[in-house]
C-alpha positions in Angstrom: -10.7 10.5 4.2 -11.3 11.5 0.5 -11.0 7.8 -0.5 -13.5 6.8 2.2 -15.9 9.6 1.2 -15.8 8.6 -2.5 -16.2 4.9 -1.6 -19.3 5.7 0.4 -20.6 8.1 -2.2 -20.3 5.5 -5.0 -21.7 2.8 -2.6 -19.2 0.1 -3.5 -16.4 -1.5 -1.5 -14.7 -2.7 -4.7 -13.6 0.8 -5.7 -9.9 1.9 -5.6 -9.6 5.7 -5.5 -6.7 7.1 -7.5 -7.3 10.9 -7.8 -9.8 13.7 -7.7 -9.6 16.7 -10.0 -11.8 19.8 -9.6 -12.0 22.8 -11.9 -14.5 25.5 -12.5 -16.8 23.4 -14.7 -16.7 19.8 -13.2 -15.4 17.4 -10.7 -13.5 14.3 -12.0 -13.2 11.1 -9.9 -10.4 8.9 -11.1 -11.0 5.3 -9.9 -10.6 1.7 -10.8 -12.2 -1.5 -9.5 -10.6 -4.2 -7.5 -9.6 -7.1 -9.6 -11.7 -10.3 -9.1 -12.7 -13.4 -11.0 -15.4 -12.9 -13.6 -17.7 -15.5 -15.3 -17.6 -15.7 -19.0 -20.9 -14.7 -20.6 -20.4 -17.3 -23.4 -19.3 -20.5 -21.7 -19.8 -19.8 -18.1 -16.2 -20.5 -17.1 -14.4 -18.4 -14.5 -11.4 -16.3 -15.5 -9.1 -13.7 -14.0 -7.0 -13.1 -17.0 -6.9 -9.4 -18.1 -6.8 -8.8 -21.9 -6.4 -5.0 -21.8 -7.7 -1.7 -20.3 -9.7 1.3 -21.5 -10.6 4.6 -19.9 -14.3 5.3 -19.7 -15.9 8.6 -18.7 -19.1 8.1 -16.8 -21.5 10.9 -15.7 -22.6 10.7 -12.1 -24.7 12.6 -9.5 -23.3 16.2 -9.1 -21.1 17.0 -6.1 -21.0 20.4 -4.5 -23.2 21.8 -7.2 -20.9 20.8 -10.0 -21.4 18.1 -12.7 -19.4 15.0 -11.7 -17.6 12.6 -14.0 -16.2 9.2 -13.0 -13.0 8.4 -15.0 -12.8 4.7 -14.8 -9.9 2.6 -15.8 -11.9 -0.4 -17.0 -10.6 -3.9 -17.5 -11.4 -6.2 -20.3 -11.1 -9.9 -19.5 -10.4 -12.8 -21.8 -11.8 -16.3 -21.2 -9.1 -19.0 -21.2 -11.5 -21.7 -22.5 -13.4 -20.0 -25.4 -11.4 -16.9 -26.0 -14.4 -14.5 -25.4 -13.4 -11.0 -24.5 -15.7 -9.0 -22.2 -15.6 -6.0 -19.8 -15.8 -6.3 -16.1 -19.3 -6.0 -14.5 -20.2 -2.8 -12.7 -23.3 -2.7 -10.4 -23.8 1.0 -10.8 -23.4 1.2 -14.6 -25.8 -0.7 -17.0 -24.3 -2.1 -20.2 -23.8 0.4 -23.0 -24.7 3.3 -20.6 -22.6 6.4 -20.1 -24.3 7.6 -16.9 -24.8 5.8 -13.6 -28.2 4.5 -12.3 -27.8 7.0 -9.5 -27.8 9.9 -11.9 -30.9 8.7 -13.8 -32.7 8.4 -10.4 -31.4 11.9 -9.4 -32.7 13.5 -12.6 -36.1 11.9 -12.2 -36.2 13.3 -8.6 -35.4 16.7 -9.9 -38.1 16.5 -12.6 -40.7 16.3 -9.8 -39.6 19.8 -8.6 -40.5 23.2 -10.0 -37.5 23.7 -12.2 -36.8 23.7 -15.9 -35.2 20.8 -17.8 -32.4 23.1 -18.9 -31.5 23.8 -15.3 -31.4 20.1 -14.5 -29.2 19.5 -17.5 -26.8 22.2 -16.5 -26.4 20.9 -12.9 -26.0 17.3 -14.0 -23.9 17.8 -17.0 -26.2 15.9 -19.4 -28.0 17.2 -22.5 -31.6 18.4 -22.4 -32.4 15.6 -24.8 -31.3 13.1 -22.2 -33.5 14.7 -19.5 -36.4 14.6 -21.9 -35.8 11.0 -22.8 -35.8 10.1 -19.1 -39.1 12.0 -18.6 -40.6 10.0 -21.5 -39.8 6.7 -19.7 -41.9 7.7 -16.7 -45.3 6.0 -16.4 -47.8 8.6 -15.1 -51.0 7.7 -16.8 -53.9 8.1 -14.4 -55.4 4.8 -13.3 -58.9 6.1 -12.6 -61.5 3.7 -13.9 -64.4 5.2 -11.9 -64.9 9.0 -11.5 -65.2 10.3 -7.9 -68.5 11.8 -6.6 -67.2 15.4 -7.0 -65.2 16.6 -10.0 -63.9 20.0 -10.9 -63.3 21.2 -14.5 -61.2 24.2 -15.3 -59.0 25.5 -18.1 -55.5 27.0 -18.0 -53.6 28.9 -20.6 -51.2 26.8 -22.5 -49.0 27.2 -25.6 -48.3 23.6 -26.4 -49.7 21.5 -29.3 -50.9 24.6 -31.0 -53.7 25.1 -28.5 -54.4 28.3 -26.6 -56.1 26.7 -23.6 -55.7 23.2 -22.0 -58.2 21.6 -19.6 -57.6 20.2 -16.1 -59.9 17.8 -14.4 -59.5 17.5 -10.6 -61.0 15.5 -7.7 -61.4 18.4 -5.2 -62.4 16.0 -2.4 -59.3 13.8 -2.8 -57.1 16.7 -3.9 -55.8 14.9 -7.0 -55.5 15.7 -10.7 -57.6 13.2 -12.7 -56.2 14.2 -16.1 -55.0 17.0 -18.4 -56.8 17.4 -21.7 -55.3 19.1 -24.8 -58.2 21.5 -25.3 -61.3 22.8 -23.4 -63.6 22.3 -26.4 -66.7 20.2 -26.1 -65.5 17.5 -28.4 -62.3 17.0 -26.4 -64.3 16.8 -23.1 -66.9 14.4 -24.7 -64.1 12.1 -26.0 -62.7 11.9 -22.5 -65.9 11.4 -20.4 -67.6 9.0 -22.7 -65.1 6.2 -21.9 -66.3 6.1 -18.3 -69.2 3.7 -17.7 -70.3 4.7 -14.1 -70.9 8.4 -14.8 -74.1 8.3 -12.8 -72.0 8.0 -9.6 -70.9 11.6 -10.0 -73.0 13.8 -7.7 -71.4 17.2 -8.2 -69.5 19.0 -11.0 -67.8 22.3 -10.3 -67.1 24.5 -13.4 -66.6 28.1 -14.4 -68.8 30.0 -16.8 -67.6 28.3 -20.0 -70.6 27.1 -21.9 -68.9 23.9 -23.4 -68.3 22.8 -19.8 -72.0 23.2 -19.0 -73.2 21.4 -22.2 -70.8 18.5 -21.6 -71.8 18.0 -18.0 -75.5 18.1 -18.9 -74.9 15.5 -21.6 -72.8 13.0 -19.7 -73.7 13.6 -16.1 -77.5 13.8 -16.1 -77.8 13.0 -12.4 -75.2 15.4 -11.2 -75.7 18.9 -9.9 -73.7 21.7 -11.5 -72.1 24.4 -9.4 -70.3 27.5 -10.5 -67.2 28.2 -8.4 -67.8 31.2 -6.1 -64.7 33.0 -7.2 -65.9 33.1 -10.8 -69.2 34.8 -10.2 -68.1 37.0 -7.3 -65.4 38.7 -9.4 -68.2 40.2 -11.7 -69.2 42.3 -8.7 -65.7 43.5 -8.1 -65.2 44.2 -11.8 -68.3 46.3 -11.8 -67.2 48.5 -8.9 -63.8 48.9 -10.4 -65.3 50.1 -13.7 -67.4 52.6 -11.8 -64.3 54.0 -10.1 -62.5 54.2 -13.5 -65.4 56.1 -15.0 -65.6 58.6 -12.1 -61.8 58.9 -12.0 -61.7 60.0 -15.7 -63.9 63.0 -15.0 -61.6 64.4 -12.2 -58.5 66.6 -12.2 -55.1 64.9 -12.3 -54.4 65.1 -8.5 -57.8 63.6 -7.7 -57.4 60.9 -10.3 -54.1 59.9 -8.6 -55.9 59.8 -5.2 -58.7 57.6 -6.5 -56.2 55.2 -8.1 -54.1 54.9 -4.9 -57.2 54.3 -2.8 -58.7 51.6 -5.1 -58.0 48.8 -2.6 -60.2 50.6 0.0 -63.2 50.2 -2.3 -62.5 46.4 -2.6 -61.8 45.7 1.0 -64.5 44.8 3.5 -65.8 47.9 5.2 -65.7 46.3 8.7 -62.0 45.7 8.4 -61.1 49.3 7.6 -59.7 51.7 10.2 -61.4 55.0 11.0 -58.8 56.8 8.9 -59.4 54.6 5.9 -63.2 55.0 6.2 -62.6 58.8 6.1 -60.7 58.4 2.9 -63.6 56.4 1.4 -66.0 59.1 2.4 -63.9 61.6 0.4 -64.3 59.4 -2.6 -68.0 59.0 -2.1 -68.4 62.8 -1.8 -67.3 63.1 -5.5 -69.7 60.5 -6.8 -73.1 59.1 -5.6 -72.7 56.2 -8.1 -69.5 55.2 -6.4 -71.2 55.2 -3.0 -74.0 53.1 -4.4 -71.6 50.7 -6.1 -69.8 50.2 -2.8 -73.1 49.6 -1.0 -74.0 46.9 -3.6 -70.6 45.3 -3.1 -71.0 45.2 0.7 -74.5 43.8 0.4 -73.3 41.0 -1.9 -70.5 40.1 0.5 -72.4 40.4 3.7 -75.8 38.9 2.6 -75.4 36.8 -0.5 -72.0 35.2 0.1 -72.9 34.3 3.7 -75.9 32.2 2.7 -75.8 28.6 4.1 -77.7 26.8 1.3 -79.2 27.4 -2.1 -82.6 28.2 -0.8 -81.3 31.2 1.1 -79.0 32.1 -1.8 -81.9 32.3 -4.3 -83.8 34.7 -2.0 -80.8 36.9 -1.3 -79.5 36.9 -4.8 -82.8 37.9 -6.3 -83.1 40.7 -3.7 -79.6 41.9 -4.6 -80.3 41.8 -8.3 -83.4 43.9 -7.7 -81.4 46.5 -5.8 -78.9 46.6 -8.6 -81.6 47.2 -11.2 -83.0 50.0 -9.2 -79.6 51.6 -8.8 -79.4 52.1 -12.6 -75.7 51.9 -12.7 -74.6 50.7 -16.1 -71.5 48.9 -15.0 -73.6 46.4 -13.0 -75.8 45.4 -16.0 -73.3 42.8 -17.0 -73.6 41.3 -13.4 -77.3 41.0 -13.7 -77.1 39.4 -17.2 -74.6 36.8 -16.0 -76.4 36.0 -12.8 -79.7 35.6 -14.7 -78.1 33.2 -17.2 -76.4 31.1 -14.6 -78.8 31.5 -11.7 -79.4 27.8 -10.9 -75.7 26.9 -11.1 -74.6 29.9 -9.0 -77.0 29.1 -6.2 -76.1 25.4 -6.2 -72.6 26.5 -5.1 -74.0 27.2 -1.6 -75.0 23.5 -1.2 -71.5 22.1 -1.6 -68.5 22.6 0.6 -66.0 22.2 -2.3 -64.8 24.9 -4.7 -62.2 25.2 -7.5 -59.6 26.3 -4.9 -57.7 23.0 -5.3 -57.8 23.3 -9.1 -56.6 26.9 -9.0 -53.8 25.8 -6.8 -52.7 23.2 -9.4 -53.1 25.9 -12.1 -50.7 28.1 -10.3 -48.1 25.4 -10.1 -48.6 24.7 -13.8 -48.1 28.4 -14.6 -44.8 28.4 -12.6 -43.7 25.2 -14.4 -44.5 26.8 -17.7 -42.8 30.1 -16.9 -39.6 28.4 -15.8 -39.4 26.5 -19.0 -40.4 29.5 -21.2 -43.3 27.4 -22.4 -43.7 23.9 -23.9 -44.2 23.0 -27.5 -45.0 19.3 -27.0 -48.3 18.9 -25.2 -47.8 15.3 -24.3 -44.5 16.0 -22.6 -46.0 19.0 -20.9 -48.9 16.9 -19.7 -46.5 14.2 -18.4 -44.4 16.8 -16.6 -47.6 18.2 -14.9 -48.8 14.8 -13.8 -45.4 13.7 -12.7 -44.8 16.8 -10.6 -48.2 16.5 -8.9 -48.3 12.7 -8.5 
């Protein structure tokens, strides 16, 4: 049964099983190949004469969670005609290799998963350098020659190549990563986009409120409309109400401060989704501060009126109305909102004309963060980029 299992595992009928040794660190499979005639690589004659043997240790796919080593008693043949000495041919082991083809394929499959290269090396029993070398052989360069109609540009925090932020470019309609750039600076973006000839086919570009993104898009995509992702401008409203809560909270006694802090999620939740008991808790908070009541009202108006607009025309009307209400409230924490909304008014309202957001991009960013955290960061940007593209291919 063990011999049949190993024969099936190694996928060769020419294997003769001799022994299996298992310890705490690894599994060793002691085998040899059936003797058969071989063709001389020099003169092409057939020979069956054995010159000598050698024992070769070959790393293979892990078994039962342990690194596996094939201990092969390998024959060296000698040609009767020309005297050439050569080793027997093995289908599963390329010449000069010390690991099987199966193990190389297995490592490449593991590299597509969310795990560090160190973990892969420990399971397979190879060095991290070997895992890196296999990753470097992968061809993952994007083959996009024409940009899609909708593209999304965002940044994510990186620590490779001496850069603080990297840039990700995504096709939100197709759900694919177009490329990963080393930096989010305007010169890096310009260098990337200027190589595309049919840039006029891009109809929409979704960005966040990073000015180099805006300037690059206006330079290279003159016919495209620019939209700010809804999450990036909505959060200014939630930041404002949070800052109001913190200001009011500081002026209260210790027990009241604790109550305000524990009830913060009630302020951020939609009022219609709260239970009567939760609404009573909110009223207690409002009793201590008229500013907090007004801030909550502005947040609800933004959620129920502005965010529910069906197109940019409606959004312009509702956003102007909301900004006027905010000015009249004279709450200092909302001044930042008004400044940002005035500066990006056209791009914010454009977001209501397009069914796409940066949600696909943020999903990829989350996967990248997990990948980076598992590896405790990457120093080499090009290897980091290749790993991202390979994992999300």
